[in-house]
Backbone as CSV, one residue per row, in Angstrom:
resi,resn,N_x,N_y,N_z,CA_x,CA_y,CA_z,C_x,C_y,C_z
1,MET,0.145,-21.047,-9.682,0.320,-20.949,-8.158,-0.381,-20.254,-7.785
2,ASN,-0.192,-21.314,-6.119,-1.854,-20.959,-4.911,-0.540,-20.290,-4.151
3,LEU,-2.000,-19.945,-3.105,-1.133,-18.840,-2.043,-0.177,-19.697,-0.749
4,ASN,-0.253,-21.058,-0.847,0.601,-21.104,-0.027,1.653,-21.018,-1.070
5,ASP,2.358,-21.658,-1.742,3.458,-20.995,-2.943,3.485,-20.084,-3.029
6,TYR,3.078,-19.257,-3.032,4.177,-17.515,-2.791,3.378,-17.093,-1.732
7,GLU,3.757,-18.223,-0.664,4.161,-17.194,1.086,5.173,-18.367,1.260
8,ARG,5.048,-19.189,0.630,6.488,-20.429,0.662,8.121,-20.004,-0.023
9,LYS,7.624,-20.305,-1.503,8.139,-20.125,-2.283,8.616,-18.342,-3.333
10,TYR,6.993,-17.983,-3.343,7.899,-16.137,-4.702,8.037,-14.946,-3.342
11,PHE,6.740,-14.968,-2.418,6.835,-13.730,-1.957,8.462,-13.016,-1.546
12,LEU,8.968,-13.450,-1.116,9.996,-12.645,-1.435,10.848,-12.653,-2.709
13,THR,10.725,-13.314,-3.167,10.659,-12.773,-5.167,10.683,-11.330,-5.338
14,TYR,8.235,-11.059,-5.319,7.805,-10.363,-5.314,8.455,-8.669,-4.878
15,GLU,8.831,-9.552,-3.393,9.756,-7.984,-3.001,11.141,-7.648,-3.002
16,ALA,12.005,-8.173,-4.343,12.439,-8.022,-4.244,12.817,-7.629,-5.529
17,PHE,11.566,-7.921,-6.437,11.036,-7.267,-7.674,10.588,-6.258,-7.739
18,ALA,9.872,-5.495,-6.400,9.813,-4.318,-6.525,10.286,-3.064,-6.006
19,GLU,11.313,-4.096,-4.828,12.495,-3.033,-4.719,13.229,-3.005,-5.721
20,THR,13.064,-3.459,-7.037,14.399,-3.349,-8.219,13.965,-2.635,-9.464
21,VAL,12.693,-2.970,-8.893,11.832,-1.654,-9.885,11.877,0.268,-9.251
22,ARG,11.572,-0.245,-7.810,11.265,1.457,-7.364,13.262,1.476,-7.166
23,PHE,14.397,0.893,-7.377,15.964,1.491,-7.296,15.918,1.731,-9.272
24,ILE,14.574,1.488,-9.554,15.254,1.924,-10.789,14.287,3.476,-11.521
25,LEU,13.384,3.321,-10.908,12.315,4.990,-10.995,13.325,5.330,-10.235
26,GLU,13.915,5.605,-9.046,14.658,6.543,-8.500,15.635,6.724,-9.596
27,LYS,16.269,5.929,-9.861,17.990,6.633,-10.403,17.037,6.990,-11.888
28,ALA,16.188,6.718,-12.695,15.506,7.238,-13.590,14.865,8.767,-13.091
29,LEU,14.806,9.302,-12.148,13.525,10.427,-12.137,15.019,11.398,-11.505
30,LEU,16.359,10.876,-11.099,17.192,11.799,-10.378,18.362,12.042,-11.545
31,ALA,17.631,10.606,-13.249,18.492,11.376,-14.351,17.684,12.662,-14.839
32,ALA,16.465,12.553,-14.673,15.465,13.493,-15.725,15.368,15.031,-14.895
33,GLU,16.364,15.633,-15.760,15.986,17.210,-14.979,14.834,18.031,-15.312
34,ASN,13.497,17.394,-15.697,12.569,18.477,-15.947,11.775,18.002,-15.900
35,LEU,11.494,16.893,-14.617,10.371,16.005,-14.745,10.678,16.585,-12.095
36,PRO,9.699,17.061,-12.161,9.573,17.286,-10.372,9.710,16.421,-9.680
37,ARG,10.796,16.267,-8.634,11.018,15.416,-7.165,9.323,14.660,-6.485
38,PRO,9.193,13.535,-5.853,8.643,13.107,-5.551,8.637,13.238,-3.989
39,GLN,7.808,12.917,-3.560,7.187,13.309,-1.831,8.400,12.151,-0.964
40,SER,7.956,10.547,-1.691,8.671,9.748,-2.138,7.813,8.324,-3.191
41,VAL,9.137,7.340,-2.702,8.891,6.831,-3.461,8.633,5.463,-2.400
42,GLN,7.265,4.324,-2.851,7.366,3.355,-1.789,7.183,1.671,-2.307
43,CYS,7.589,1.388,-2.217,7.004,0.147,-2.850,6.576,-1.619,-1.663
44,ARG,6.323,-2.907,-2.474,5.926,-2.664,-1.350,5.833,-5.360,-1.927
45,ALA,5.892,-5.985,-1.209,5.078,-6.829,-2.032,3.795,-7.085,-1.118
46,LYS,2.751,-8.176,-1.712,1.648,-8.267,-1.195,1.467,-9.011,-0.007
47,ARG,1.265,-8.498,1.038,1.253,-9.266,2.803,0.421,-10.393,2.786
48,ILE,0.874,-11.476,3.089,0.409,-12.845,2.217,-1.079,-12.884,3.130
49,GLU,-1.372,-11.438,4.705,-2.614,-11.642,5.352,-4.349,-10.840,3.758
50,SER,-3.186,-9.411,3.532,-3.715,-9.196,3.262,-4.668,-10.064,1.982
51,LEU,-3.489,-10.843,1.508,-3.198,-11.709,-0.300,-5.206,-12.535,0.344
52,ARG,-4.946,-13.010,1.546,-5.843,-14.369,1.895,-7.238,-13.029,2.036
53,ARG,-7.180,-12.375,2.496,-8.961,-11.816,2.915,-9.251,-11.616,1.213
54,ARG,-8.013,-11.018,-0.022,-8.845,-10.112,-0.896,-9.025,-11.772,-1.281
55,LEU,-8.668,-12.987,-1.380,-9.025,-13.697,-2.318,-10.714,-14.657,-1.588
56,ALA,-10.164,-14.391,-0.105,-12.159,-14.803,0.456,-13.079,-14.574,0.155
57,GLU,-12.377,-13.127,-0.370,-13.576,-11.913,-0.509,-14.504,-12.037,-2.395
58,ALA,-13.030,-13.212,-2.823,-13.425,-13.385,-4.036,-13.509,-14.494,-4.936
59,GLY,-14.113,-15.813,-3.292,-14.114,-16.844,-3.207,-13.260,-17.366,-4.000
60,LYS,-11.768,-17.188,-4.340,-10.395,-18.045,-5.044,-9.835,-18.330,-4.387
61,LEU,-9.285,-18.318,-2.361,-8.651,-18.739,-1.888,-7.937,-20.470,-2.453
62,ASP,-9.110,-21.243,-2.830,-7.587,-22.100,-3.944,-8.021,-22.160,-5.132
63,THR,-7.598,-20.768,-5.395,-7.191,-20.607,-6.578,-5.693,-21.371,-6.879
64,GLN,-5.098,-21.995,-8.316,-3.984,-22.032,-8.589,-3.545,-21.029,-9.449
65,THR,-3.997,-20.860,-9.922,-3.484,-19.128,-10.808,-3.601,-17.657,-10.239
66,LEU,-2.961,-17.608,-9.158,-2.510,-16.764,-7.935,-2.360,-14.882,-8.894
67,GLU,-1.502,-15.414,-9.826,-0.430,-14.725,-10.596,-1.280,-14.297,-11.717
68,LEU,-2.383,-14.395,-12.338,-3.870,-14.017,-13.014,-4.780,-13.438,-11.948
69,ASP,-5.372,-14.555,-10.865,-6.626,-14.110,-10.296,-5.652,-12.352,-9.062
70,ARG,-4.644,-12.194,-9.326,-4.353,-10.872,-8.711,-3.423,-10.577,-9.034
71,ARG,-3.437,-9.234,-9.799,-2.345,-8.760,-10.388,-1.210,-7.249,-10.179
72,ASP,-1.974,-7.628,-8.971,-0.870,-6.386,-7.529,-0.121,-7.117,-6.343
73,LEU,0.738,-8.176,-7.371,0.646,-8.488,-5.887,2.745,-8.125,-5.623
74,ALA,3.180,-7.206,-6.767,4.058,-6.432,-6.541,3.565,-5.272,-7.028
75,GLY,4.011,-3.340,-6.044,3.597,-2.787,-6.215,5.351,-1.286,-5.879
76,VAL,4.921,-0.015,-6.849,5.716,1.001,-6.098,3.968,1.957,-6.169
77,ARG,4.614,2.734,-5.254,3.647,3.798,-5.650,4.858,5.440,-5.378
78,LEU,4.773,6.066,-6.167,5.400,7.814,-6.793,4.351,8.668,-5.422
79,ILE,4.971,9.278,-4.691,3.655,10.482,-3.991,4.527,11.801,-4.390
80,PHE,3.714,12.092,-5.659,3.600,13.265,-5.553,2.894,14.648,-4.662
81,TYR,4.561,15.479,-4.998,3.276,16.919,-3.685,1.694,17.517,-4.566
82,THR,1.935,17.671,-5.753,1.001,17.741,-6.441,0.359,17.358,-6.859
83,ASN,-0.660,17.394,-7.449,-1.769,16.724,-8.551,-0.822,17.672,-10.089
84,LYS,-0.359,18.310,-10.710,0.113,19.381,-11.356,1.360,18.424,-11.211
85,ASP,2.167,17.973,-10.342,3.645,16.840,-10.685,2.902,15.320,-11.125
86,VAL,2.515,15.331,-10.573,1.752,13.939,-11.325,1.233,14.359,-12.943
87,ASP,0.823,15.238,-13.235,0.311,15.143,-14.231,1.462,14.746,-15.510
88,ARG,2.756,15.914,-14.407,3.685,16.228,-15.911,4.623,14.805,-15.531
89,PHE,5.081,14.013,-14.685,4.897,12.689,-14.794,4.605,11.714,-15.666
90,LEU,3.120,12.201,-15.134,2.616,10.546,-15.863,2.192,11.565,-18.234
91,ALA,2.600,12.681,-18.198,3.214,12.019,-19.423,4.723,12.830,-20.074
92,SER,5.396,12.396,-19.426,6.606,12.415,-19.374,6.432,10.388,-20.340
93,PRO,7.805,10.181,-21.042,7.894,8.642,-21.184,8.239,7.807,-20.256
94,LEU,9.291,8.543,-19.201,10.370,7.609,-17.720,9.689,6.601,-17.805
95,ILE,8.611,6.054,-17.865,8.069,4.751,-17.622,8.500,3.755,-19.132
96,ARG,7.920,4.647,-19.253,8.639,3.453,-21.447,9.322,3.280,-21.526
97,GLU,10.580,4.990,-21.141,11.795,4.587,-21.809,11.800,2.872,-20.716
98,ASN,12.010,2.724,-19.183,12.429,2.349,-18.526,12.235,0.471,-18.597
99,PHE,10.968,0.250,-19.062,9.847,-0.421,-18.341,9.041,-1.690,-19.302
100,ASP,9.277,-2.299,-19.521,8.724,-2.798,-21.269,6.641,-2.710,-20.688
101,ILE,6.151,-2.464,-20.981,4.786,-2.044,-19.948,3.313,-3.195,-21.407
102,GLY,3.379,-3.450,-20.390,1.640,-4.673,-21.823,1.045,-3.562,-21.339
103,GLU,0.731,-2.686,-22.807,-0.929,-2.235,-22.390,-2.509,-2.755,-22.108
104,ASP,-2.499,-4.300,-22.636,-3.213,-4.287,-21.142,-4.323,-4.625,-20.031
105,SER,-2.632,-4.408,-19.221,-2.893,-4.540,-17.839,-2.694,-3.426,-17.115
106,THR,-2.769,-2.331,-18.254,-2.148,-0.804,-17.893,-3.416,-0.800,-16.821
107,ARG,-3.924,0.749,-16.082,-4.845,0.966,-15.268,-4.385,2.635,-14.813
108,ASP,-6.141,3.547,-15.358,-5.094,4.291,-14.579,-4.997,4.866,-13.400
109,PRO,-4.843,5.521,-12.570,-5.036,6.079,-11.699,-5.716,6.162,-11.291
110,PRO,-6.132,6.656,-9.916,-7.625,7.102,-9.179,-7.599,8.738,-9.200
111,SER,-8.532,8.931,-10.022,-8.759,10.763,-9.834,-8.080,11.459,-8.037
112,ASN,-7.930,12.146,-8.287,-8.300,13.015,-6.489,-8.924,13.953,-6.672
113,PRO,-10.085,14.585,-5.968,-10.983,15.513,-6.019,-10.736,15.946,-5.221
């Protein structure tokens, strides 16, 4: 897929995917009695302008493998009130119980000083 394909054909698919993941997370969090509630749950598909800028910075505006070059085409962000809440969430099995995770594609969230 190239940038033009993403813009014309796939942006709405990635947007719907992010919304679906958000829905699943919100329902799973409601069902989890022992987990903290997030302050907010946000989702998005990568905006065309931002994607174009990132590809230009990497010298890959002409990529034909966009989905491999940019792994952040859709995302969901959970914002918790405290770092302790974040730690409790990360220690829980909620993500693994609700999603198949490719171990080679995960990364730890940035630490908060």
